[in-house]
C-alpha positions as a Markdown table, in Angstrom:
| # | Residue | x | y | z |
|---|---|---|---|---|
| 1 | Unk | -0.2 | 0.1 | -0.1 |
| 2 | Unk | 1.3 | 3.7 | -0.7 |
| 3 | Unk | 2.2 | 5.5 | 1.9 |
| 4 | Unk | 2.7 | 9.7 | 2.6 |
| 5 | Unk | 6.2 | 9.3 | 1.9 |
| 6 | Unk | 6.4 | 7.4 | -1.0 |
| 7 | Unk | 8.6 | 8.8 | -3.8 |
| 8 | Unk | 5.4 | 10.0 | -6.1 |
| 9 | Unk | 4.4 | 12.6 | -3.5 |
| 10 | Unk | 6.3 | 15.4 | -2.9 |
| 11 | Unk | 5.8 | 18.1 | 0.3 |
| 12 | Unk | 4.2 | 20.2 | 0.7 |
| 13 | Unk | 1.6 | 17.5 | 1.3 |
| 14 | Unk | -2.3 | 17.3 | 2.1 |
| 15 | Unk | -3.7 | 14.7 | 4.1 |
| 16 | Unk | -7.1 | 14.1 | 5.5 |
| 17 | Unk | -7.6 | 11.4 | 8.2 |
| 18 | Unk | -9.7 | 9.0 | 7.4 |
| 19 | Unk | -10.9 | 7.5 | 11.5 |
| 20 | Unk | -11.0 | 11.4 | 11.7 |
| 21 | Unk | -12.8 | 11.7 | 8.7 |
| 22 | Unk | -15.6 | 9.3 | 9.3 |
| 23 | Unk | -16.1 | 10.1 | 12.9 |
| 24 | Unk | -17.0 | 13.7 | 11.8 |
| 25 | Unk | -20.0 | 12.6 | 9.5 |
| 26 | Unk | -21.3 | 10.5 | 11.6 |
| 27 | Unk | -20.9 | 12.9 | 14.6 |
| 28 | Unk | -22.9 | 15.2 | 12.7 |
| 29 | Unk | -25.3 | 13.2 | 11.2 |
| 30 | Unk | -26.2 | 11.7 | 14.4 |
| 31 | Unk | -26.2 | 14.5 | 16.3 |
| 32 | Unk | -28.9 | 16.4 | 13.8 |
| 33 | Unk | -30.7 | 13.4 | 13.3 |
| 34 | Unk | -31.1 | 13.3 | 16.9 |
| 35 | Unk | -32.3 | 16.8 | 16.9 |
| 36 | Unk | -34.7 | 16.5 | 13.7 |
| 37 | Unk | -33.0 | 18.5 | 11.6 |
| 38 | Unk | -32.2 | 17.8 | 8.0 |
| 39 | Unk | -28.3 | 18.3 | 6.8 |
| 40 | Unk | -27.7 | 19.4 | 3.3 |
| 41 | Unk | -23.6 | 20.1 | 3.6 |
| 42 | Unk | -21.9 | 22.9 | 2.3 |
| 43 | Unk | -19.6 | 21.2 | -0.2 |
| 44 | Unk | -17.8 | 24.5 | -1.0 |
| 45 | Unk | -15.4 | 23.5 | 1.6 |
| 46 | Unk | -14.1 | 20.3 | -0.3 |
| 47 | Unk | -15.3 | 19.8 | -3.9 |
| 48 | Unk | -14.7 | 16.1 | -3.6 |
| 49 | Unk | -17.1 | 14.1 | -5.1 |
| 50 | Unk | -15.8 | 11.2 | -2.9 |
| 51 | Unk | -15.9 | 13.0 | 0.3 |
| 52 | Unk | -19.8 | 14.0 | -1.0 |
| 53 | Unk | -20.2 | 10.5 | -1.4 |
| 54 | Unk | -19.6 | 9.8 | 2.2 |
| 55 | Unk | -22.0 | 12.3 | 3.6 |
| 56 | Unk | -24.8 | 11.2 | 1.1 |
| 57 | Unk | -24.0 | 8.1 | 2.9 |
| 58 | Unk | -24.8 | 9.3 | 6.6 |
| 59 | Unk | -28.1 | 10.5 | 5.3 |
| 60 | Unk | -27.4 | 14.4 | 3.4 |
| 61 | Unk | -30.7 | 15.6 | 2.3 |
| 62 | Unk | -28.5 | 17.3 | -0.7 |
| 63 | Unk | -25.7 | 19.4 | -1.6 |
| 64 | Unk | -25.3 | 23.1 | -0.4 |
| 65 | Unk | -23.2 | 25.1 | -3.0 |
| 66 | Unk | -21.9 | 28.7 | -3.0 |
| 67 | Unk | -21.9 | 29.6 | -6.7 |
| 68 | Unk | -23.6 | 28.4 | -10.1 |
| 69 | Unk | -20.0 | 27.4 | -11.2 |
| 70 | Unk | -19.8 | 24.9 | -8.1 |
| 71 | Unk | -24.0 | 23.8 | -8.4 |
| 72 | Unk | -22.6 | 22.8 | -12.0 |
| 73 | Unk | -20.1 | 20.6 | -10.7 |
| 74 | Unk | -21.7 | 18.9 | -8.0 |
| 75 | Unk | -24.8 | 17.8 | -10.4 |
| 76 | Unk | -22.6 | 16.7 | -12.4 |
| 77 | Unk | -20.6 | 14.1 | -10.2 |
| 78 | Unk | -23.9 | 12.0 | -10.9 |
| 79 | Unk | -24.3 | 10.3 | -7.4 |
| 80 | Unk | -27.5 | 9.1 | -7.1 |
| 81 | Unk | -30.4 | 9.9 | -4.5 |
| 82 | Unk | -29.5 | 13.3 | -2.3 |
| 83 | Unk | -26.7 | 13.5 | -4.8 |
| 84 | Unk | -29.6 | 14.5 | -7.4 |
| 85 | Unk | -30.5 | 17.2 | -4.8 |
| 86 | Unk | -28.7 | 20.6 | -4.0 |
| 87 | Unk | -29.4 | 24.0 | -2.6 |
| 88 | Unk | -27.7 | 27.0 | -4.2 |
| 89 | Unk | -27.2 | 29.0 | -0.8 |
| 90 | Unk | -26.9 | 32.6 | -3.0 |
| 91 | Unk | -28.7 | 34.5 | -5.4 |
| 92 | Unk | -29.2 | 33.0 | -9.0 |
| 93 | Unk | -29.3 | 36.4 | -11.2 |
| 94 | Unk | -27.2 | 35.2 | -14.4 |
| 95 | Unk | -29.6 | 34.6 | -17.2 |
| 96 | Unk | -27.5 | 32.1 | -18.7 |
| 97 | Unk | -27.3 | 29.9 | -15.1 |
| 98 | Unk | -31.2 | 30.2 | -14.8 |
| 99 | Unk | -31.2 | 28.5 | -18.5 |
| 100 | Unk | -28.8 | 25.9 | -17.6 |
| 101 | Unk | -30.7 | 24.9 | -14.2 |
| 102 | Unk | -33.8 | 24.9 | -16.3 |
| 103 | Unk | -32.5 | 22.4 | -18.7 |
| 104 | Unk | -31.1 | 20.7 | -15.6 |
| 105 | Unk | -34.2 | 20.1 | -14.1 |
| 106 | Unk | -36.0 | 19.5 | -17.3 |
| 107 | Unk | -33.5 | 16.6 | -18.4 |
| 108 | Unk | -32.7 | 14.8 | -15.0 |
| 109 | Unk | -29.3 | 16.3 | -14.3 |
| 110 | Unk | -31.1 | 17.7 | -11.0 |
| 111 | Unk | -33.9 | 16.2 | -8.9 |
| 112 | Unk | -34.5 | 19.8 | -7.1 |
| 113 | Unk | -32.4 | 22.6 | -6.6 |
| 114 | Unk | -33.2 | 25.4 | -3.6 |
| 115 | Unk | -31.9 | 28.9 | -4.8 |
| 116 | Unk | -31.9 | 32.2 | -2.7 |
| 117 | Unk | -34.0 | 35.8 | -3.8 |
| 118 | Unk | -33.3 | 39.2 | -1.9 |
| 119 | Unk | -34.6 | 41.3 | -4.7 |
| 120 | Unk | -37.3 | 42.4 | -7.3 |
| 121 | Unk | -34.7 | 41.8 | -10.0 |
| 122 | Unk | -33.8 | 38.6 | -9.0 |
| 123 | Unk | -37.5 | 37.3 | -8.6 |
| 124 | Unk | -38.2 | 39.0 | -12.2 |
| 125 | Unk | -35.0 | 37.1 | -13.5 |
| 126 | Unk | -36.2 | 33.7 | -12.4 |
| 127 | Unk | -39.6 | 34.1 | -13.3 |
| 128 | Unk | -38.3 | 35.1 | -16.4 |
| 129 | Unk | -36.0 | 32.3 | -16.9 |
| 130 | Unk | -38.7 | 29.2 | -16.1 |
| 131 | Unk | -41.7 | 31.3 | -17.7 |
| 132 | Unk | -43.7 | 28.2 | -19.9 |
| 133 | Unk | -42.0 | 25.8 | -17.8 |
| 134 | Unk | -43.9 | 22.6 | -17.1 |
| 135 | Unk | -45.3 | 22.3 | -14.2 |
| 136 | Unk | -43.3 | 19.4 | -12.9 |
| 137 | Unk | -39.8 | 21.5 | -14.4 |
| 138 | Unk | -41.2 | 24.4 | -12.1 |
| 139 | Unk | -42.0 | 22.4 | -9.1 |
| 140 | Unk | -38.5 | 21.3 | -8.6 |
| 141 | Unk | -37.3 | 24.8 | -8.3 |
| 142 | Unk | -37.4 | 25.8 | -4.5 |
| 143 | Unk | -37.2 | 29.7 | -3.4 |
| 144 | Unk | -36.4 | 31.2 | -0.3 |
| 145 | Unk | -36.0 | 34.7 | 0.8 |
| 146 | Unk | -32.6 | 35.1 | 2.1 |
| 147 | Unk | -32.6 | 37.0 | 5.7 |
| 148 | Unk | -29.6 | 39.3 | 6.2 |
| 149 | Unk | -28.1 | 41.4 | 8.6 |
| 150 | Unk | -27.6 | 44.9 | 8.4 |
| 151 | Unk | -23.9 | 45.9 | 6.9 |
| 152 | Unk | -23.6 | 42.0 | 6.1 |
| 153 | Unk | -23.6 | 40.1 | 2.6 |
| 154 | Unk | -26.7 | 39.3 | 0.8 |
| 155 | Unk | -30.2 | 39.1 | 2.4 |
| 156 | Unk | -33.2 | 41.4 | 2.9 |
| 157 | Unk | -32.4 | 43.6 | 5.6 |
| 158 | Unk | -35.7 | 43.0 | 7.6 |
| 159 | Unk | -38.8 | 40.6 | 8.5 |
| 160 | Unk | -41.0 | 42.9 | 6.8 |
| 161 | Unk | -38.8 | 43.3 | 3.5 |
| 162 | Unk | -38.8 | 39.6 | 3.7 |
| 163 | Unk | -42.4 | 39.3 | 4.0 |
| 164 | Unk | -43.1 | 41.6 | 1.1 |
| 165 | Unk | -40.4 | 40.1 | -1.2 |
| 166 | Unk | -42.3 | 36.3 | -0.6 |
| 167 | Unk | -45.2 | 37.7 | -1.7 |
| 168 | Unk | -43.8 | 38.7 | -5.1 |
| 169 | Unk | -42.3 | 35.4 | -5.4 |
| 170 | Unk | -45.5 | 33.5 | -4.8 |
| 171 | Unk | -47.4 | 35.9 | -7.3 |
| 172 | Unk | -44.9 | 35.8 | -10.0 |
| 173 | Unk | -45.4 | 32.0 | -10.0 |
| 174 | Unk | -42.4 | 30.7 | -8.5 |
| 175 | Unk | -42.8 | 27.8 | -5.8 |
| 176 | Unk | -41.4 | 29.7 | -2.6 |
| 177 | Unk | -40.5 | 26.6 | 0.0 |
| 178 | Unk | -39.5 | 29.5 | 3.1 |
| 179 | Unk | -36.6 | 31.3 | 4.1 |
| 180 | Unk | -33.1 | 31.1 | 5.0 |
| 181 | Unk | -29.7 | 33.0 | 5.6 |
| 182 | Unk | -26.5 | 33.0 | 7.5 |
| 183 | Unk | -25.8 | 33.6 | 11.0 |
| 184 | Unk | -22.1 | 33.8 | 10.8 |
| 185 | Unk | -21.9 | 37.7 | 10.5 |
| 186 | Unk | -23.9 | 37.9 | 13.8 |
| 187 | Unk | -21.2 | 37.5 | 16.3 |
| 188 | Unk | -17.2 | 36.5 | 15.6 |
| 189 | Unk | -17.2 | 34.2 | 19.2 |
| 190 | Unk | -19.1 | 31.9 | 21.6 |
| 191 | Unk | -19.8 | 34.4 | 24.5 |
| 192 | Unk | -23.1 | 34.4 | 26.2 |
| 193 | Unk | -23.7 | 37.9 | 24.7 |
| 194 | Unk | -22.6 | 36.8 | 21.0 |
| 195 | Unk | -24.7 | 33.2 | 21.2 |
| 196 | Unk | -27.6 | 35.4 | 22.5 |
| 197 | Unk | -27.7 | 37.4 | 19.4 |
| 198 | Unk | -26.8 | 34.7 | 17.2 |
| 199 | Unk | -30.6 | 33.1 | 18.8 |
| 200 | Unk | -32.2 | 36.5 | 18.5 |
| 201 | Unk | -31.3 | 36.6 | 14.4 |
| 202 | Unk | -32.5 | 32.8 | 14.5 |
| 203 | Unk | -35.9 | 34.7 | 16.1 |
| 204 | Unk | -36.4 | 36.9 | 13.0 |
| 205 | Unk | -36.3 | 34.0 | 10.7 |
| 206 | Unk | -38.9 | 32.2 | 12.9 |
| 207 | Unk | -40.8 | 35.1 | 12.7 |
| 208 | Unk | -40.5 | 35.6 | 8.9 |
| 209 | Unk | -41.1 | 31.4 | 8.2 |
| 210 | Unk | -44.5 | 32.2 | 10.4 |
| 211 | Unk | -45.6 | 35.2 | 8.6 |
| 212 | Unk | -45.0 | 33.4 | 4.7 |
| 213 | Unk | -46.4 | 30.3 | 5.9 |
| 214 | Unk | -49.5 | 30.7 | 4.0 |
| 215 | Unk | -47.8 | 30.9 | 0.9 |
| 216 | Unk | -46.0 | 27.7 | 1.2 |
| 217 | Unk | -47.5 | 24.5 | 0.1 |
| 218 | Unk | -46.5 | 22.3 | 2.9 |
| 219 | Unk | -43.7 | 22.7 | 5.6 |
| 220 | Unk | -41.9 | 26.3 | 5.9 |
| 221 | Unk | -38.2 | 25.9 | 5.4 |
| 222 | Unk | -36.1 | 27.3 | 7.7 |
| 223 | Unk | -32.6 | 27.3 | 7.0 |
| 224 | Unk | -29.2 | 28.4 | 8.1 |
| 225 | Unk | -25.5 | 27.7 | 8.1 |
| 226 | Unk | -24.7 | 25.9 | 11.3 |
| 227 | Unk | -20.8 | 25.5 | 11.4 |
| 228 | Unk | -20.2 | 27.7 | 13.9 |
| 229 | Unk | -23.3 | 27.8 | 15.9 |
| 230 | Unk | -25.2 | 24.4 | 14.7 |
| 231 | Unk | -26.3 | 24.3 | 18.7 |
| 232 | Unk | -28.2 | 27.6 | 18.8 |
| 233 | Unk | -29.3 | 27.3 | 15.1 |
| 234 | Unk | -30.6 | 23.6 | 16.0 |
| 235 | Unk | -32.2 | 24.4 | 19.0 |
| 236 | Unk | -33.6 | 27.9 | 18.2 |
| 237 | Unk | -35.2 | 27.2 | 15.1 |
| 238 | Unk | -36.5 | 23.5 | 15.5 |
| 239 | Unk | -38.9 | 25.1 | 18.4 |
| 240 | Unk | -42.6 | 24.8 | 17.6 |
| 241 | Unk | -43.5 | 27.4 | 15.2 |
| 242 | Unk | -46.9 | 28.8 | 15.8 |
| 243 | Unk | -48.8 | 30.9 | 12.7 |
| 244 | Unk | -49.8 | 34.4 | 13.4 |
| 245 | Unk | -53.4 | 35.5 | 12.9 |
| 246 | Unk | -54.2 | 37.8 | 10.3 |
| 247 | Unk | -54.5 | 40.7 | 12.3 |
| 248 | Unk | -51.2 | 39.7 | 14.1 |
| 249 | Unk | -52.7 | 39.6 | 17.6 |
| 250 | Unk | -52.7 | 35.8 | 18.0 |
| 251 | Unk | -51.4 | 32.8 | 17.3 |
| 252 | Unk | -53.8 | 30.5 | 15.5 |
| 253 | Unk | -52.0 | 27.0 | 15.9 |
| 254 | Unk | -48.2 | 25.2 | 15.2 |
| 255 | Unk | -47.2 | 25.3 | 12.3 |
| 256 | Unk | -45.2 | 22.4 | 10.3 |
| 257 | Unk | -41.6 | 22.8 | 9.9 |
| 258 | Unk | -38.3 | 21.7 | 7.8 |
| 259 | Unk | -35.3 | 23.1 | 9.9 |
| 260 | Unk | -31.9 | 22.5 | 7.2 |
| 261 | Unk | -28.4 | 23.3 | 8.3 |
| 262 | Unk | -25.6 | 23.5 | 5.7 |
| 263 | Unk | -23.0 | 23.1 | 7.9 |
| 264 | Unk | -19.9 | 22.3 | 5.8 |
| 265 | Unk | -16.6 | 22.8 | 7.7 |
| 266 | Unk | -17.5 | 20.0 | 9.9 |
| 267 | Unk | -16.3 | 17.3 | 8.0 |
| 268 | Unk | -12.5 | 18.3 | 8.1 |
| 269 | Unk | -13.0 | 20.3 | 11.7 |
| 270 | Unk | -9.8 | 22.1 | 12.1 |
| 271 | Unk | -7.2 | 23.3 | 14.8 |
| 272 | Unk | -7.9 | 26.8 | 15.1 |
| 273 | Unk | -11.5 | 28.4 | 14.6 |
| 274 | Unk | -13.8 | 25.7 | 14.4 |
| 275 | Unk | -11.7 | 23.9 | 17.2 |
| 276 | Unk | -12.3 | 27.0 | 19.3 |
| 277 | Unk | -15.9 | 27.9 | 18.3 |
| 278 | Unk | -16.9 | 24.1 | 18.6 |
| 279 | Unk | -20.8 | 24.0 | 18.7 |
| 280 | Unk | -21.1 | 20.2 | 18.5 |
| 281 | Unk | -19.7 | 19.8 | 22.2 |
| 282 | Unk | -22.5 | 22.3 | 23.5 |
| 283 | Unk | -24.6 | 19.9 | 21.6 |
| 284 | Unk | -23.8 | 16.9 | 23.3 |
| 285 | Unk | -22.3 | 14.9 | 20.7 |
| 286 | Unk | -18.9 | 13.9 | 21.2 |
| 287 | Unk | -15.9 | 16.3 | 19.9 |
| 288 | Unk | -14.9 | 16.2 | 16.5 |
| 289 | Unk | -11.3 | 15.2 | 15.1 |
| 290 | Unk | -9.0 | 17.8 | 12.7 |
| 291 | Unk | -8.7 | 15.9 | 10.0 |
| 292 | Unk | -6.4 | 17.6 | 8.0 |
| 293 | Unk | -2.4 | 18.0 | 8.2 |
| 294 | Unk | -0.2 | 19.7 | 6.1 |
| 295 | Unk | 3.3 | 18.4 | 5.4 |
| 296 | Unk | 6.3 | 20.8 | 4.6 |
| 297 | Unk | 10.0 | 20.1 | 4.8 |
| 298 | Unk | 12.3 | 22.2 | 7.1 |
| 299 | Unk | 14.6 | 24.0 | 4.7 |
| 300 | Unk | 16.6 | 25.8 | 6.4 |
| 301 | Unk | 18.1 | 26.8 | 10.2 |
| 302 | Unk | 19.4 | 30.1 | 9.2 |
| 303 | Unk | 19.9 | 31.6 | 13.0 |
| 304 | Unk | 19.0 | 30.5 | 16.2 |
| 305 | Unk | 15.3 | 30.8 | 17.3 |
| 306 | Unk | 14.3 | 30.7 | 13.3 |
| 307 | Unk | 13.2 | 27.8 | 10.9 |
| 308 | Unk | 12.2 | 28.3 | 7.5 |
| 309 | Unk | 9.8 | 25.4 | 5.9 |
| 310 | Unk | 8.7 | 24.6 | 2.3 |
| 311 | Unk | 4.7 | 25.9 | 2.7 |
| 312 | Unk | 3.3 | 29.3 | 2.6 |
| 313 | Unk | 0.2 | 31.2 | 1.2 |
| 314 | Unk | -0.2 | 28.7 | -1.9 |
| 315 | Unk | -0.3 | 26.0 | 0.5 |
| 316 | Unk | -2.4 | 26.8 | 3.7 |
| 317 | Unk | -5.1 | 28.9 | 5.1 |
| 318 | Unk | -4.2 | 32.1 | 6.6 |
| 319 | Unk | -7.3 | 34.3 | 6.8 |
| 320 | Unk | -8.6 | 33.4 | 10.3 |
| 321 | Unk | -4.9 | 31.7 | 12.1 |
| 322 | Unk | -1.6 | 30.9 | 10.9 |
| 323 | Unk | -1.0 | 26.9 | 10.5 |
| 324 | Unk | -0.1 | 25.3 | 13.8 |
| 325 | Unk | 2.7 | 23.2 | 13.7 |
| 326 | Unk | 1.9 | 19.6 | 15.4 |
| 327 | Unk | 5.0 | 16.6 | 14.7 |
| 328 | Unk | 7.9 | 16.6 | 13.1 |
| 329 | Unk | 9.6 | 13.9 | 11.6 |
| 330 | Unk | 13.1 | 13.4 | 10.5 |
| 331 | Unk | 13.8 | 11.6 | 7.0 |
| 332 | Unk | 15.6 | 8.7 | 6.2 |
| 333 | Unk | 18.1 | 8.8 | 3.3 |
| 334 | Unk | 15.8 | 7.6 | 0.8 |
| 335 | Unk | 13.5 | 10.2 | 2.5 |
| 336 | Unk | 11.4 | 7.8 | 4.2 |
| 337 | Unk | 9.9 | 9.2 | 7.6 |
| 338 | Unk | 10.6 | 8.3 | 11.0 |
| 339 | Unk | 8.1 | 8.5 | 14.0 |
| 340 | Unk | 6.5 | 11.4 | 14.8 |
| 341 | Unk | 7.6 | 13.7 | 17.9 |
| 342 | Unk | 5.1 | 16.3 | 19.0 |
| 343 | Unk | 6.4 | 20.1 | 18.9 |
| 344 | Unk | 6.3 | 23.0 | 21.8 |
| 345 | Unk | 7.6 | 25.7 | 21.7 |
| 346 | Unk | 7.1 | 26.5 | 18.0 |
| 347 | Unk | 4.6 | 28.6 | 16.2 |
| 348 | Unk | 4.3 | 30.1 | 12.9 |
| 349 | Unk | 5.1 | 33.9 | 12.7 |
| 350 | Unk | 4.6 | 34.7 | 9.0 |
| 351 | Unk | 4.0 | 33.4 | 5.5 |
| 352 | Unk | 5.8 | 33.4 | 2.2 |
| 353 | Unk | 4.3 | 32.4 | -1.1 |
| 354 | Unk | 6.0 | 29.7 | -0.6 |
| 355 | Unk | 8.1 | 29.7 | 3.0 |
| 356 | Unk | 6.4 | 29.6 | 6.5 |
| 357 | Unk | 9.1 | 31.3 | 9.2 |
| 358 | Unk | 8.8 | 29.5 | 12.5 |
| 359 | Unk | 9.8 | 30.7 | 15.8 |
| 360 | Unk | 11.5 | 28.5 | 18.2 |
| 361 | Unk | 11.7 | 29.1 | 22.0 |
| 362 | Unk | 14.9 | 27.7 | 23.8 |
| 363 | Unk | 14.0 | 24.2 | 24.1 |
| 364 | Unk | 13.0 | 23.5 | 20.9 |
| 365 | Unk | 15.7 | 25.2 | 18.9 |
| 366 | Unk | 19.5 | 23.7 | 19.3 |
| 367 | Unk | 22.3 | 26.0 | 17.8 |
| 368 | Unk | 21.3 | 27.6 | 14.6 |
| 369 | Unk | 22.6 | 25.1 | 12.1 |
| 370 | Unk | 19.5 | 22.8 | 13.6 |
| 371 | Unk | 21.9 | 19.7 | 14.3 |
| 372 | Unk | 21.5 | 19.3 | 18.1 |
| 373 | Unk | 18.9 | 16.3 | 19.3 |
| 374 | Unk | 15.2 | 17.6 | 19.6 |
| 375 | Unk | 15.6 | 20.7 | 17.3 |
| 376 | Unk | 14.2 | 21.0 | 13.4 |
| 377 | Unk | 16.9 | 20.1 | 10.8 |
| 378 | Unk | 16.9 | 20.9 | 7.2 |
| 379 | Unk | 15.4 | 17.8 | 5.8 |
| 380 | Unk | 13.0 | 17.2 | 8.4 |
| 381 | Unk | 9.0 | 17.3 | 7.7 |
| 382 | Unk | 6.9 | 19.1 | 9.9 |
| 383 | Unk | 2.9 | 18.2 | 10.2 |
| 384 | Unk | 1.2 | 21.4 | 10.3 |
| 385 | Unk | -2.8 | 22.1 | 11.7 |
| 386 | Unk | -5.0 | 24.9 | 10.0 |
| 387 | Unk | -7.7 | 27.2 | 10.5 |
| 388 | Unk | -10.7 | 27.5 | 7.9 |
| 389 | Unk | -10.5 | 23.9 | 5.9 |
| 390 | Unk | -11.8 | 26.0 | 3.3 |
| 391 | Unk | -9.1 | 28.2 | 2.3 |
| 392 | Unk | -6.7 | 25.5 | 2.6 |
| 393 | Unk | -8.4 | 22.3 | 0.5 |
| 394 | Unk | -8.9 | 25.1 | -2.6 |
| 395 | Unk | -5.4 | 25.3 | -2.7 |
| 396 | Unk | -5.2 | 21.6 | -4.1 |
| 397 | Unk | -6.3 | 19.4 | -6.5 |
| 398 | Unk | -6.1 | 16.4 | -4.9 |
| 399 | Unk | -5.7 | 15.1 | -1.0 |
| 400 | Unk | -4.7 | 11.6 | 0.3 |
| 401 | Unk | -7.0 | 9.8 | 2.6 |
| 402 | Unk | -5.1 | 8.1 | 5.3 |
| 403 | Unk | -4.9 | 5.4 | 8.0 |
| 404 | Unk | -1.5 | 6.1 | 9.8 |
| 405 | Unk | 0.9 | 6.9 | 6.9 |
| 406 | Unk | -1.1 | 4.6 | 4.3 |
| 407 | Unk | -2.8 | 6.5 | 1.9 |
| 408 | Unk | -6.6 | 5.0 | 1.6 |
| 409 | Unk | -7.9 | 7.0 | -1.4 |
| 410 | Unk | -7.0 | 9.9 | -3.6 |
| 411 | Unk | -9.4 | 11.9 | -4.0 |
| 412 | Unk | -9.5 | 14.9 | -6.0 |
| 413 | Unk | -10.8 | 18.2 | -5.1 |
| 414 | Unk | -12.6 | 20.2 | -7.9 |
| 415 | Unk | -12.3 | 23.8 | -7.5 |
């Protein structure tokens, strides 16, 4: 069996620990099933058919994507069942892409696709693109009004605006399925106040859902992200939803709802942002396990306290945190790796395009030539953890799924 130090591979190298990958997929699938919510994993994280197939096998409803190009790719994988359902968690406003989607829903490339709207113009473009479509084709397009955040990105800015736009979706003859949004811009951390702010945003989404329910044929979909705040959105959106009376004075009864979360980064987890936010243990699930390691050679130990590795901005995420040095392994004369030694007192302080600057404290550095036992020496290989999987995985076209040093599968990343 191939190993990660096989001569056909080269550093830097991206590996995905298979036991961690499988644990994360099973843990989140189980947590959502226990909470009674559906999962449409955001495959923009990995854009890999092979990883998506594992998520489908665990019970995913369909794939969430962020762009029309990703939508084409995910549906083009041809994964049966849930693989033929997709959720474009964004506005679809390009007439060319709308025409392609109509064709995909007509010829069976897709069974069902949901999209956002947040403007009259967006509603009009969809209505024009599906004008005259057969009823069974139009029924496969689901439209959700996006509720945004003031000063945030897309989405209408208030519940009344969402309700008004939902009416225009319905009047245009489009199939309204519910309301959706992304809670991420509401809070940057997990303090009590920040979690409460996310809960308040969820309450607004619930209010919008209740007010548009009469326009929806079937359960009202309430959809949120969930990667960092899955505990809050699962519990808040999963609460019973009461229909408002026409005069707004009282509730008239319980509404049928579908809560659909789009968590994506969970599949690999990380050693930074998602390790800190970790909604899964707050939800009562087992902790997720970081699956990503980026391996890179020590190139130089040019001065005391400084080591340079062959890994940089083109190889690893840096938009939230710099990489975390985890272990070092000596390489023999043939380049084969020895046992891993945990690194302490070592930190990445800066990245160039293809170089990482590692700062070493006295216990880790040894003399400047890196020759002492316990030091980092040129030719050693360092394993790094990352923060934010989306902006690490998109730097590679393949990843090695591993069991220890053995390569279980080589997966394609279709970015």
